[in-house]
C-alpha positions in Angstrom: 116.5 82.0 80.6 117.4 83.5 83.9 119.9 86.3 83.4 121.9 87.7 86.3 124.8 90.2 87.1 127.1 89.0 89.9 130.2 90.4 91.6 131.2 93.2 93.8 129.4 96.7 93.5 130.6 98.3 90.4 132.4 95.2 89.0 129.4 93.0 88.3 129.6 90.7 85.2 127.0 89.2 83.3 125.8 85.6 84.1 123.0 83.0 83.6 121.2 80.6 86.0 121.2 77.1 84.2 118.4 74.5 84.7 120.5 72.9 87.6 120.6 76.1 89.5 124.3 76.7 88.8 125.4 80.2 88.1 127.6 80.3 84.8 129.7 83.1 83.6 128.6 84.9 80.3 131.4 87.6 80.3 133.3 85.9 77.4 130.2 86.2 75.2 128.3 89.4 76.3 129.4 92.6 77.6 126.7 93.2 80.2 123.0 92.7 81.0 121.7 96.1 79.7 119.7 97.7 76.9 122.3 97.0 74.4 122.1 93.4 74.9 118.4 93.5 74.0 118.7 95.9 71.1 121.7 94.1 69.4 120.3 90.6 69.6 122.5 89.5 72.5 119.6 87.4 74.0 119.5 85.2 70.8 123.4 84.6 71.2 123.1 83.6 74.6 120.3 81.2 73.8 122.6 79.5 71.2 125.2 78.7 73.9 126.0 75.5 75.4 125.6 76.5 79.1 127.4 73.5 80.4 130.5 74.7 78.7 130.5 78.0 80.4 132.6 78.6 83.6 130.9 78.1 86.9 130.6 81.1 89.3 130.9 80.5 93.1 127.4 80.2 94.4 128.4 82.6 97.2 129.1 85.5 94.9 127.2 88.6 95.3 124.3 89.1 93.1 123.9 92.7 91.7 120.9 94.3 90.2 119.8 92.3 87.3 120.3 95.0 84.7 122.7 98.0 84.4 122.6 101.5 82.9 118.8 101.7 83.5 117.6 104.8 81.7 114.1 105.0 83.3 112.7 103.4 86.4 108.8 104.0 86.0 106.5 103.0 88.8 102.8 102.4 88.9 100.9 103.6 92.1 97.8 102.0 93.5 97.6 99.2 90.9 96.0 96.6 93.3 92.5 97.7 94.6 92.9 96.2 98.0 96.3 98.1 98.3 94.6 101.5 97.3 91.9 100.8 99.9 94.4 100.2 102.8 96.2 103.5 101.8 92.8 105.2 102.0 92.9 106.1 98.3 90.4 105.4 95.4 91.2 103.0 92.7 92.6 105.4 89.9 90.7 105.6 86.7 93.9 105.3 84.8 97.5 104.4 85.9 99.2 106.6 88.3 102.7 107.1 87.2 105.8 108.3 88.9 109.6 107.9 88.6 112.0 106.3 91.0 115.6 107.4 90.9 117.9 105.1 89.2 120.6 105.8 92.0 118.1 103.8 94.4 118.9 100.6 92.5 120.9 97.9 94.4 121.2 94.2 94.4 118.5 91.9 95.7 120.2 91.0 98.9 122.3 94.2 99.5 121.6 96.2 102.8 118.8 98.8 102.7 119.9 102.0 104.2 117.0 104.3 105.7 117.7 107.9 105.4 119.1 109.6 108.5 115.7 111.4 109.3 113.4 108.6 108.2 110.7 107.5 110.6 108.4 105.8 108.1 110.2 103.6 105.7 108.1 100.8 104.1 108.2 97.9 102.1 106.4 97.1 98.7 107.0 93.8 96.7 106.5 94.5 92.9 106.6 92.6 89.6 109.0 94.4 87.5 108.9 94.5 83.6 112.1 95.0 81.7 111.7 96.6 78.2 113.6 94.8 75.4 112.7 96.7 72.3 111.7 100.6 71.8 108.1 100.9 72.7 106.7 104.2 71.3 102.8 104.6 70.9 102.3 100.8 70.8 99.0 99.0 71.1 98.0 96.9 73.9 98.0 93.9 71.6 101.7 94.5 70.5 102.9 95.6 73.9 104.3 92.3 75.1 106.5 92.1 71.9 108.6 95.1 73.5 109.1 93.3 76.9 112.3 91.4 77.6 111.5 89.8 80.9 110.5 90.1 84.4 112.0 90.5 87.7 111.3 91.0 91.6 111.5 94.6 92.9 111.1 96.0 96.4 109.9 99.5 95.7 110.7 100.8 99.3 109.0 104.1 100.3 109.5 106.7 102.9 105.8 107.5 103.7 106.5 110.8 105.5 108.7 112.1 102.5 106.1 110.8 100.2 102.7 111.8 101.7 103.2 114.4 104.4 105.7 116.9 102.6 104.7 119.1 99.7 105.4 118.0 96.3 105.3 114.7 94.3 105.9 111.0 95.5 109.4 110.9 94.1 110.8 112.2 97.3 109.8 109.2 99.3 110.6 106.7 96.5 114.0 107.6 95.2 116.1 107.3 98.3 119.4 105.5 97.9 119.1 101.8 98.2 115.3 102.0 98.0 115.2 100.0 94.6 116.5 96.3 95.2 116.1 94.6 91.8 116.7 90.7 91.0 117.9 88.1 91.6 117.6 87.5 87.9 115.7 88.7 84.8 113.4 85.9 83.5 112.9 86.2 79.9 109.3 85.9 78.4 109.8 82.6 77.0 109.8 81.2 80.7 107.1 83.6 81.9 104.2 83.2 79.5 101.3 84.6 81.7 102.4 87.6 84.0 98.8 87.7 85.4 99.0 84.5 87.5 102.1 85.1 89.7 102.1 84.6 93.5 103.8 87.7 95.1 104.6 87.9 98.7 106.9 89.7 101.3 107.9 88.6 104.9 109.0 91.1 107.7 111.3 89.3 110.2 109.7 85.8 109.3 106.0 87.2 109.3 104.2 87.0 106.0 102.7 90.5 105.6 102.1 90.6 101.8 100.6 87.7 100.1 98.9 88.2 96.8 98.8 87.4 93.1 99.3 89.5 90.0 95.9 88.4 88.8 94.3 91.1 91.1 96.3 94.0 89.4 93.9 96.7 88.2 96.0 97.5 85.0 97.9 94.4 83.4 101.3 94.4 82.0 100.2 94.9 78.2 98.0 97.8 79.2 100.8 99.4 81.3 103.4 99.0 78.6 100.9 100.4 75.9 99.6 103.3 78.3 103.1 104.6 79.3 104.3 104.5 75.7 101.6 107.1 74.8 103.5 109.6 77.1 107.1 108.5 76.6 109.1 106.3 74.5 110.2 103.1 76.4 113.7 102.2 75.7 115.6 98.8 76.0 116.6 98.4 79.6 113.9 100.7 81.0 112.2 99.2 84.1 108.4 99.3 84.9 107.4 98.6 88.6 103.8 97.5 88.3 102.4 98.0 91.9 102.1 96.2 95.1 99.5 94.1 96.7 98.0 94.9 100.2 100.1 94.4 103.4 102.4 97.4 103.4 103.3 99.0 106.7 101.2 102.1 105.8 98.2 99.8 105.8 98.4 98.4 109.4 96.4 99.8 112.3 98.5 101.4 113.8 101.0 101.7 110.8 104.0 99.6 111.1 107.3 100.7 109.7 111.0 99.4 109.2 113.5 99.6 112.1 117.2 98.9 112.2 117.8 95.3 112.2 114.8 94.1 110.3 114.9 91.7 107.7 112.8 91.6 104.5 112.3 88.4 102.4 110.3 88.7 99.4 109.6 87.0 96.0 107.5 86.2 93.1 106.8 82.7 91.7 109.1 81.8 89.0 111.3 85.2 89.4 113.2 84.1 92.6 113.5 85.8 96.0 115.3 88.6 97.6 116.4 89.2 101.4 117.5 92.6 102.7 118.6 93.7 106.2 117.7 97.2 107.2 120.2 99.6 108.7 120.2 103.5 109.1 122.4 105.6 106.9 125.2 107.1 109.2 127.6 108.6 106.6 
């Protein structure tokens, strides 16, 4: 199933996209799309519904982030060998982890606001993994039992903040609006192989990223298991699994976002996003 959250910012309600591409209102049956939904069996409740009987939502409604009340937004760096090469870095011998601020999360088509002093804001299309059941010291073989579903993420990055200033990557990753998520969360019954998904991003109509998740260095089961050795993963947590080559940093000379730019990105089976870029002006 394709779970969604729709409505104005801060007033989103749960919804589902049916097999005919119609958005249906779930608010009479579940409170929200969040960790509680997964931990209390809410997904099974939704699966038992007659979707045709649910109210239709206007197709022009704003689409919000696919999940609310995210506890942890964990990212994996340099997880595609060719992206590591374009970044001038070696493929890591184990996954590189960093956190992205949950305050960066926005809807898939919301406006991206570059920080006032940003000169090197960059794009990164990534496969997102949403945790559905607590994962604590889980094995790689059991890891997928703890996954609720998958989504599209644009892991925007300010490269000067990330790479040219002292400290850790989080300064360039957690800027407000730098975490568009959605348009929907696709449950694992629909995505049975996360290792064969086309993944792409266009900047102003030009295809700049064009890859497939099969080239990830560390696959989803390994990542879930690996991360769970260092911290428990809770229902509603998100893992962003890395980006294929074609980011602005990798161009010669580098190419970064400007006001008025449009990013369009997607992953096969998981839908598409589109954001316009503006600069924060207060």
